[in-house]
C-alpha positions as CSV (number, residue, x, y, z in Angstrom):
1,M,0.0,0.0,0.0
2,A,1.5,3.4,-1.1
3,G,0.5,7.0,-1.4
4,Q,-2.7,8.3,0.1
5,F,-5.2,5.8,1.4
6,D,-8.9,6.4,1.0
7,M,-11.2,7.2,3.9
8,K,-14.2,9.4,4.5
9,T,-13.9,9.9,8.2
10,R,-11.2,9.6,10.8
11,P,-10.4,5.9,11.5
12,P,-10.1,4.5,15.1
13,A,-7.4,6.2,17.1
14,D,-5.5,3.0,17.7
15,T,-5.0,2.4,13.9
16,V,-3.5,5.7,12.8
17,D,-1.3,8.4,14.2
18,V,-1.5,12.1,13.5
19,I,2.1,13.1,12.6
20,L,1.2,16.7,11.6
21,E,-1.5,19.1,12.5
22,T,-1.3,22.5,10.8
23,T,-3.4,25.4,9.3
24,D,-0.8,25.8,6.5
25,P,-2.0,23.8,3.5
26,D,1.4,24.1,1.8
27,L,3.2,22.5,4.7
28,S,0.7,19.6,4.8
29,W,1.1,18.9,1.1
30,T,4.9,19.2,1.3
31,W,4.9,16.4,3.9
32,S,2.4,14.5,1.8
33,Y,4.7,14.7,-1.3
34,I,7.6,13.4,0.8
35,L,5.6,10.4,2.0
36,T,4.3,9.7,-1.5
37,A,7.8,9.7,-2.9
38,L,8.8,7.2,-0.2
39,E,5.7,5.1,-0.8
40,I,4.4,5.5,2.8
41,P,0.6,5.3,3.0
42,H,-1.0,8.4,4.5
43,H,-4.0,10.7,4.3
44,I,-4.7,14.4,4.7
45,L,-7.9,15.0,6.7
46,A,-9.3,18.6,6.7
47,E,-11.1,18.9,10.0
48,D,-11.7,21.7,12.6
49,N,-10.1,24.4,10.4
50,A,-6.8,22.5,10.3
51,F,-5.1,19.8,8.2
52,H,-4.3,16.5,9.9
53,L,-1.7,14.2,8.3
54,L,-2.5,10.6,9.2
55,V,-0.4,7.5,8.8
56,P,-1.1,3.9,9.9
57,V,0.5,3.2,13.3
58,E,2.9,0.6,11.9
59,F,4.4,3.3,9.5
60,T,4.7,6.1,12.1
61,P,8.3,5.5,13.1
62,L,9.4,5.2,9.5
63,A,7.4,8.3,8.4
64,L,8.8,10.5,11.1
65,R,12.3,9.3,10.6
66,E,12.3,9.9,6.9
67,I,10.7,13.3,7.1
68,S,13.1,14.4,9.9
69,G,16.0,13.2,7.7
70,Y,14.7,15.0,4.7
71,L,14.2,18.3,6.5
72,A,17.5,18.1,8.2
73,E,19.3,18.0,4.8
74,G,17.8,21.5,4.1
75,R,15.7,20.5,1.1
76,D,12.7,22.9,1.2
77,R,10.9,21.3,-1.8
78,P,9.3,17.9,-2.1
79,P,10.9,15.5,-4.6
80,G,10.0,16.1,-8.3
81,R,8.6,19.6,-7.6
82,P,9.9,22.2,-10.1
83,P,11.4,25.3,-8.7
84,P,8.9,28.3,-8.6
85,G,9.1,31.5,-10.6
86,P,9.1,32.5,-14.2
87,E,12.8,32.8,-14.7
88,K,14.5,29.7,-16.0
89,A,17.7,28.3,-14.4
90,G,20.7,30.2,-15.4
91,V,18.7,33.1,-16.8
92,Q,19.2,36.4,-15.0
93,P,17.2,39.6,-15.3
94,P,18.8,42.3,-17.4
95,T,19.1,44.7,-14.4
96,L,22.6,45.8,-15.2
97,L,21.6,46.6,-18.8
98,L,18.7,48.8,-17.6
99,M,20.9,50.6,-15.0
100,G,23.6,50.9,-17.7
101,A,21.0,52.5,-20.0
102,L,20.2,55.2,-17.4
103,L,23.9,55.9,-17.0
104,L,24.5,56.1,-20.8
105,F,21.4,58.3,-21.2
106,Y,22.8,60.6,-18.5
107,A,26.1,60.8,-20.5
108,V,24.0,62.2,-23.4
109,T,21.6,64.5,-21.5
110,G,24.0,65.7,-18.7
111,P,22.7,67.3,-15.5
112,W,19.6,69.5,-15.2
113,A,20.1,72.8,-17.1
114,G,17.6,75.3,-18.2
115,N,19.0,75.4,-21.8
116,S,19.1,71.6,-22.2
117,I,16.7,70.4,-25.0
118,W,16.3,67.1,-23.1
119,F,15.1,68.7,-19.9
120,Q,13.0,71.3,-21.7
121,A,11.2,68.5,-23.6
122,G,11.1,65.7,-21.1
123,A,11.4,66.9,-17.6
124,G,8.3,66.5,-15.4
125,D,6.4,69.8,-15.6
126,S,3.0,69.8,-13.9
127,Q,1.8,72.9,-15.9
128,A,2.7,71.3,-19.2
129,I,1.1,68.0,-18.1
130,L,-2.2,69.5,-16.8
131,Q,-2.7,72.4,-19.2
132,Q,-1.0,71.2,-22.4
133,Y,-1.7,67.5,-21.9
134,E,1.9,66.4,-22.3
135,W,1.3,63.1,-20.5
136,Y,4.5,61.6,-21.9
137,R,6.4,63.6,-19.3
138,L,5.2,61.2,-16.6
139,I,7.5,58.6,-18.2
140,T,10.3,60.7,-19.8
141,A,11.0,62.3,-16.4
142,L,11.9,58.9,-15.0
143,T,14.9,58.7,-17.3
144,L,16.4,62.2,-16.5
145,H,18.5,63.1,-13.4
146,A,19.4,66.4,-11.8
147,N,23.1,65.4,-11.2
148,L,25.5,62.5,-11.0
149,L,24.9,61.9,-7.3
150,H,21.1,61.8,-7.9
151,L,21.7,59.2,-10.7
152,L,24.1,57.0,-8.8
153,S,21.9,56.8,-5.7
154,N,18.9,55.7,-7.8
155,C,20.9,53.2,-9.8
156,L,22.6,51.6,-6.7
157,L,19.4,51.2,-4.7
158,G,17.1,50.7,-7.7
159,G,19.4,48.1,-9.3
160,F,19.6,46.0,-6.2
161,L,15.8,46.0,-5.7
162,L,14.9,45.5,-9.4
163,H,17.1,42.4,-9.6
164,Y,15.0,40.6,-7.0
165,F,11.8,42.1,-8.2
166,F,12.4,40.7,-11.7
167,L,13.3,37.3,-10.3
168,L,9.8,37.2,-8.7
169,T,7.8,38.6,-11.6
170,G,9.8,38.0,-14.7
171,T,11.4,40.8,-16.7
172,G,8.5,41.7,-19.0
173,L,5.8,41.8,-16.4
174,G,8.1,43.5,-13.9
175,L,9.2,46.2,-16.2
176,F,5.6,46.9,-17.4
177,A,4.3,47.0,-13.8
178,L,7.2,49.3,-12.8
179,L,6.4,51.7,-15.6
180,L,2.7,51.7,-14.8
181,A,3.1,52.2,-11.0
182,S,5.8,55.0,-11.5
183,A,3.7,56.9,-14.1
184,L,0.6,56.7,-11.9
185,G,2.6,57.9,-8.9
186,N,3.9,60.9,-10.8
187,L,0.4,61.6,-12.0
188,I,-1.1,61.7,-8.5
189,N,1.8,63.9,-7.4
190,V,1.2,66.3,-10.3
191,L,-2.6,66.5,-9.6
192,L,-2.0,67.3,-5.9
193,H,0.8,69.9,-6.6
194,G,-1.0,71.7,-9.4
195,P,0.9,73.9,-12.0
196,G,4.4,75.0,-11.2
197,H,5.9,71.7,-10.0
198,L,9.0,70.4,-11.7
199,F,10.5,66.9,-11.2
200,V,13.0,64.4,-12.7
201,G,14.5,61.1,-11.6
202,F,14.0,57.4,-11.3
203,S,13.3,57.6,-7.5
204,T,9.5,57.3,-8.0
205,A,10.2,54.0,-9.7
206,V,12.5,52.9,-6.9
207,F,9.8,53.4,-4.3
208,A,7.2,51.8,-6.5
209,V,9.5,48.7,-6.5
210,I,9.7,48.8,-2.7
211,G,5.9,48.9,-2.5
212,M,5.5,46.0,-5.0
213,L,8.2,43.8,-3.3
214,S,6.6,44.5,0.1
215,M,3.2,43.4,-1.1
216,L,4.4,40.3,-3.0
217,S,6.5,39.2,0.0
218,Y,3.6,39.4,2.5
219,T,0.7,38.2,0.4
220,G,0.0,34.5,0.8
221,K,-2.7,32.0,1.4
222,S,-1.6,31.1,4.9
223,R,-1.5,34.7,6.2
224,P,-4.5,36.6,7.6
225,I,-6.0,39.2,5.3
226,A,-5.1,42.0,7.7
227,S,-1.4,40.9,7.7
228,Q,-1.4,40.8,3.9
229,T,-2.3,44.5,3.9
230,L,-1.0,46.1,7.1
231,A,2.4,44.4,7.1
232,P,3.6,45.6,3.7
233,L,2.2,49.0,4.4
234,M,4.1,49.4,7.7
235,A,7.3,48.0,6.2
236,S,7.0,50.4,3.2
237,A,6.3,53.3,5.5
238,A,9.5,52.6,7.5
239,L,11.6,52.5,4.3
240,L,10.0,55.7,3.1
241,A,10.9,57.4,6.4
242,M,14.5,56.1,6.3
243,L,15.2,56.6,2.6
244,G,12.7,58.9,1.0
245,S,12.3,62.0,3.2
246,A,15.8,63.4,3.6
247,G,17.4,66.2,1.7
248,E,16.4,69.7,0.7
249,R,15.3,68.9,-2.8
250,T,13.7,65.6,-2.1
251,D,10.3,65.2,-3.8
252,L,8.6,63.5,-0.9
253,G,5.3,63.4,-2.8
254,A,6.8,61.4,-5.7
255,H,8.3,58.9,-3.2
256,L,5.1,58.6,-1.2
257,F,2.8,58.1,-4.2
258,G,5.3,55.9,-6.0
259,L,5.3,53.7,-2.9
260,L,1.4,53.6,-2.6
261,C,1.0,52.9,-6.3
262,G,3.6,50.1,-5.9
263,L,1.6,48.6,-3.1
264,L,-1.6,48.6,-5.2
265,T,0.3,47.2,-8.3
266,G,1.9,44.5,-6.1
267,K,-1.6,43.4,-4.9
268,I,-2.6,43.1,-8.6
269,L,0.6,41.1,-9.4
270,S,-0.3,38.6,-6.6
271,L,-3.7,37.7,-8.2
272,P,-4.0,34.1,-9.3
273,L,-4.5,34.9,-12.9
274,I,-1.3,37.0,-13.1
275,K,0.7,34.3,-11.2
276,M,-0.6,31.7,-13.8
277,L,0.6,33.9,-16.7
278,R,4.1,34.7,-15.3
279,P,5.9,31.6,-16.7
280,S,4.6,32.3,-20.2
281,L,7.5,33.5,-22.5
282,V,5.0,35.1,-24.9
283,F,3.4,37.0,-22.1
284,Q,6.7,38.2,-20.7
285,M,8.1,39.2,-24.1
286,T,4.9,41.0,-25.1
287,L,4.9,43.2,-21.9
288,F,8.7,43.8,-22.2
289,S,8.2,45.1,-25.8
290,V,5.2,47.2,-24.7
291,A,7.2,48.7,-21.8
292,L,10.2,49.6,-24.0
293,G,7.8,50.9,-26.7
294,L,6.1,53.2,-24.2
295,V,9.4,54.8,-23.2
296,A,10.5,55.2,-26.9
297,I,7.1,56.7,-27.9
298,S,7.2,59.0,-25.0
299,W,10.6,60.4,-26.0
300,M,9.5,60.6,-29.7
301,L,6.5,62.8,-28.6
302,A,8.7,64.9,-26.4
303,L,11.3,65.6,-29.2
304,R,8.9,65.9,-32.1
């Protein structure tokens, strides 16, 4: 007899042992996969808002010994289970290329200057956005930086965060979500400031990534709904206080709304449908192309 045995109710107590009782479905199925691979009969019984893993009494010592040995070796996945995530083994996100592109673009545009065609055409300008409907500035402003220190700080922190974010979401979905959350954060900031507000920099995107990573890290089936919302919000607020509110010329509004839009986008990224589409190469490549296309079109409109 191997694998799960059939039963509709809990058998007599002297015939089976409960070797695991948990509210975490993933843990119960992990133990079940281990026992199945070892051909040890068992059954998962959902009862009293918990999962009970039952094995016949004669198999209890063997089951506990094998599971203890398996867990002691540090293997955190059951046998035969493929590693999660859309990125294939050996494939790394192009984070260095993206950060390198910002550095190269800065070499072309230089620091913020009033007579620079790049900043005249592409810098965030709330008056131009609200009154002349130059919405593309919400995106082009992300690629411009006031000075070299501004650029390097965004690249160092942003590059580190983006690498792990892309590992979770895949490059195409991650880049598209990043662009969407950043542009929305800039838009909210513009609407609240009104005409006369100027802004540039990738920092809105950096805080959007912090928000998305926080939400993706805390959202899970085994956590209470309140924890899924409050924990990432508090973690993000702490990071905002530490990283995003210092300095004379810091655009706190851009950081705050980038963070909040990141939290919202992260919640969308954690939806089952999005998770199901993540491993699709076509899906990832399509969104990657759309994201790059939006940046290119935005600059074409700015320089037309």
